C-alpha positions in Angstrom: -0.1 0.0 -0.1 1.5 3.4 -1.0 2.3 5.9 1.7 -0.2 8.8 1.9 0.5 12.2 3.1 -1.9 14.0 5.4 -1.3 17.6 5.9 -2.2 19.4 9.2 -2.0 22.8 10.4 -3.1 24.7 13.5 -4.0 28.2 14.3 -4.5 30.0 17.7 -1.9 27.8 19.8 -0.8 29.9 22.7 0.7 27.3 24.8 -0.4 27.2 28.5 -2.2 30.6 28.1 -5.4 29.4 27.2 -7.2 32.5 28.2 -5.3 34.8 25.7 -8.3 37.3 24.7 -6.3 38.0 21.3 -6.6 34.4 20.4 -9.8 32.7 22.0 -10.1 30.0 19.5 -7.8 27.1 18.6 -8.3 25.3 15.2 -6.4 22.3 13.7 -7.3 21.3 10.2 -5.9 18.4 7.8 -6.5 17.4 4.2 -5.5 14.2 2.5 -4.5 15.5 -0.9 -1.5 14.8 -3.1 1.5 17.2 -3.2 0.8 17.8 -6.9 -2.9 18.6 -6.3 -2.2 21.0 -3.5 0.4 22.8 -5.5 -2.1 23.0 -8.6 -4.7 24.6 -6.3 -2.4 27.1 -4.5 -0.9 28.3 -7.8 -4.1 28.6 -9.3 -5.6 30.5 -6.3 -2.3 32.7 -5.7 -0.4 33.0 -9.0 1.6 36.0 -8.0 2.6 34.7 -4.6 6.1 35.0 -3.8 6.6 33.6 -0.4 8.6 30.3 0.4 5.4 29.0 2.0 1.8 29.6 1.6 0.9 31.3 5.0 -2.4 33.1 5.6 -0.8 35.9 7.5 1.6 36.4 4.5 -1.4 36.3 2.1 -3.7 38.5 4.1 -1.0 41.2 4.5 -0.5 41.4 0.6 -2.6 42.0 -2.4 -3.3 38.3 -2.7 -6.6 38.5 -0.7 -8.6 37.9 -3.9 -6.9 34.5 -4.2 -8.8 33.4 -1.0 -12.0 33.5 -3.1 -10.4 31.2 -5.7 -8.8 29.0 -3.0 -12.2 28.4 -1.3 -13.9 27.5 -4.7 -11.6 24.4 -4.8 -12.6 23.2 -1.2 -16.0 21.7 -2.2 -14.2 19.0 -4.2 -12.4 17.9 -1.0 -15.2 17.9 1.6 -14.6 14.2 2.3 -10.8 14.5 2.5 -10.6 17.5 5.0 -11.0 17.7 8.8 -11.5 20.8 10.7 -11.6 21.0 14.6 -12.5 24.3 16.4 -12.7 25.0 20.1 -13.3 27.9 22.2 -10.2 27.8 24.5 -12.3 29.1 27.5 -14.6 26.3 27.0 -11.5 23.9 27.1 -10.5 25.3 30.2 -13.9 24.9 31.7 -14.0 21.2 30.8 -10.6 20.6 32.7 -12.0 22.3 35.7 -15.0 20.1 35.4 -12.7 17.1 35.0 -10.7 18.0 38.0 -13.3 19.3 40.4 -16.5 17.8 39.7 -16.1 14.4 37.9 -14.2 12.8 40.9 -17.3 13.3 43.1 -19.7 12.2 40.7 -17.6 9.0 40.0 -17.1 8.4 43.8 -21.0 8.6 44.1 -21.3 5.6 41.6 -22.2 7.4 38.4 -20.5 7.3 35.1 -19.8 11.1 34.3 -19.0 10.3 30.7 -22.0 8.1 30.0 -24.1 9.4 27.3 -22.2 12.6 27.1 -23.4 13.9 30.4 -20.0 15.6 31.0 -20.5 17.8 27.8 -24.1 18.7 28.8 -22.7 19.6 32.3 -19.9 21.6 31.0 -22.2 23.4 28.5 -24.8 24.5 31.2 -21.8 25.8 33.2 -20.3 27.6 30.0 -23.4 29.5 29.3 -24.0 30.4 32.9 -20.7 32.0 33.0 -21.1 34.7 30.2 -21.1 37.8 32.5 -17.6 39.3 32.9 -17.7 39.3 36.7 -18.3 35.5 36.4 -15.6 35.2 33.7 -12.9 36.8 36.0 -13.9 34.4 38.7 -13.6 31.5 36.2 -10.1 32.8 35.1 -8.8 32.8 38.8 -10.1 29.4 39.3 -8.5 28.1 36.3 -5.0 29.6 37.3 -5.5 28.0 40.7 -6.3 24.5 39.3 -3.3 24.7 37.1 -1.2 25.5 40.0 -2.5 22.8 42.2 -2.8 20.0 39.6 -1.8 16.8 41.3 -2.6 17.7 44.8 -5.3 15.4 46.8 -8.9 16.7 46.8 -10.6 17.4 50.0 -13.6 15.1 51.0 -17.1 16.8 50.7 
């Protein structure tokens, strides 16, 4: 079986600073297409591009923006060969808080916190309840505290 290359790229990575207001979303995307086909699409979309590598930031900061429309026109043919995952990083922090602070108690009580997607429902209810700025500041302090205390024993209720 021939080797197949799958290209992956990310945007919004800020390391441990998941609450960076300048980059609140993390995205990872991949496409399973040949080098030749990728080159054809990029060359057709951006015929005058001079950079060593096609980077969105470089394209956006030049006169190549119209090429983005040409590029997007090619994407429909690859809908079954592409994958995109996006997450609000504040929500990711919340899910870790729920995993560290709530899941152990629910598991100790004899329930499967992850059964039937309950963990996601629970985190979503909290997420939508924390939309005000005062609550968000509290949430941010809590996430920093959890990051510092990860691995320490939890108190009994």
